[in-house]
C-alpha positions in Angstrom: 72.3 -18.5 177.7 75.5 -18.5 175.6 75.8 -22.3 175.9 72.2 -22.7 174.8 72.9 -20.6 171.7 76.2 -22.5 171.1 74.3 -25.9 171.3 71.6 -24.6 169.0 74.1 -23.3 166.5 76.1 -26.5 166.6 73.0 -28.5 166.0 72.0 -26.4 163.1 75.5 -26.8 161.6 75.2 -30.6 161.9 71.8 -30.6 160.2 73.1 -28.3 157.4 76.1 -30.5 156.9 73.9 -33.6 156.6 71.6 -31.9 154.2 74.4 -30.7 152.0 76.3 -34.0 152.0 73.2 -35.9 151.0 72.5 -33.7 148.0 74.0 -34.7 144.6 75.0 -31.8 142.4 72.9 -31.5 139.3 76.0 -30.0 137.6 78.1 -33.2 138.1 80.8 -33.9 135.6 79.2 -35.4 132.5 82.2 -37.8 132.1 81.3 -39.5 135.3 78.6 -41.3 133.4 80.9 -42.1 130.5 81.3 -41.2 126.9 79.0 -43.0 124.4 80.8 -45.1 121.8 79.1 -47.0 118.9 81.1 -50.2 118.0 80.8 -51.7 114.6 80.0 -55.4 114.1 83.4 -56.5 112.8 87.0 -55.7 113.3 89.1 -54.6 110.4 92.8 -55.0 109.5 94.9 -52.1 110.6 98.6 -51.4 111.4 99.7 -50.2 114.8 103.1 -51.2 116.0 102.4 -54.3 113.9 99.5 -55.6 111.7 96.5 -56.2 113.9 92.7 -56.0 113.8 91.0 -52.9 115.1 87.5 -52.1 116.4 85.6 -49.5 114.4 84.1 -46.9 116.6 82.2 -43.6 116.4 80.9 -41.2 119.0 77.6 -40.4 117.3 75.3 -42.4 115.0 75.9 -40.0 112.1 79.7 -39.9 112.4 82.1 -41.9 110.2 83.6 -45.1 111.6 87.2 -44.6 113.0 89.8 -47.2 113.7 90.3 -47.8 117.4 93.7 -49.3 118.3 93.4 -49.6 122.1 91.6 -52.1 124.3 88.5 -51.2 126.3 88.9 -52.8 129.7 85.9 -54.9 130.7 84.4 -54.9 127.2 83.8 -58.4 125.8 83.5 -57.8 122.1 81.6 -60.3 120.1 81.7 -60.1 116.2 78.3 -59.8 114.5 76.8 -57.3 116.9 76.5 -53.5 116.9 77.1 -52.0 120.3 76.3 -48.7 122.0 78.5 -48.5 125.1 79.5 -46.0 127.8 83.2 -45.7 128.3 85.2 -43.8 130.9 88.5 -42.3 129.7 91.4 -41.9 132.1 94.8 -40.4 131.4 97.7 -42.8 132.1 100.7 -41.8 134.1 103.3 -41.0 131.3 106.1 -42.5 133.4 104.3 -45.9 133.7 102.9 -46.0 130.1 104.6 -48.4 127.7 105.9 -46.7 124.5 103.4 -48.7 122.3 100.4 -48.1 124.5 97.7 -45.4 124.4 98.1 -42.4 126.7 94.5 -42.9 127.6 93.0 -45.9 129.5 89.5 -46.9 128.2 87.2 -48.6 130.8 83.8 -50.0 130.1 81.1 -48.3 132.2 78.1 -50.1 130.7 76.8 -51.8 127.5 73.7 -49.8 126.6 72.7 -51.8 123.5 73.8 -54.9 121.7 72.1 -55.6 118.4 72.7 -58.4 115.9 73.9 -57.0 112.6 
């Protein structure tokens, strides 16, 4: 009798584990899907470590354009287009980050929209 209960209990635990492992949490981290960035259609002159050209970005359609000094890994910028993209931000290991690099690594998740300007 005890072994029958043990087998039944073990079977229920396995079924419960399978159910729970197949469910995706509805409260998943919003940054998993990326942060939305709008990219302007032209780069502008800016000065980082030296003179360069920066992207202009904003995180909402109504926000002002801001200079963006870093690269977005995987993003193939083409002048003349307005972009809405999703970007994942990852903190870099401070010990392995060059002095002139951003402390954050920007990685393209997806290009949501690309519109000629």
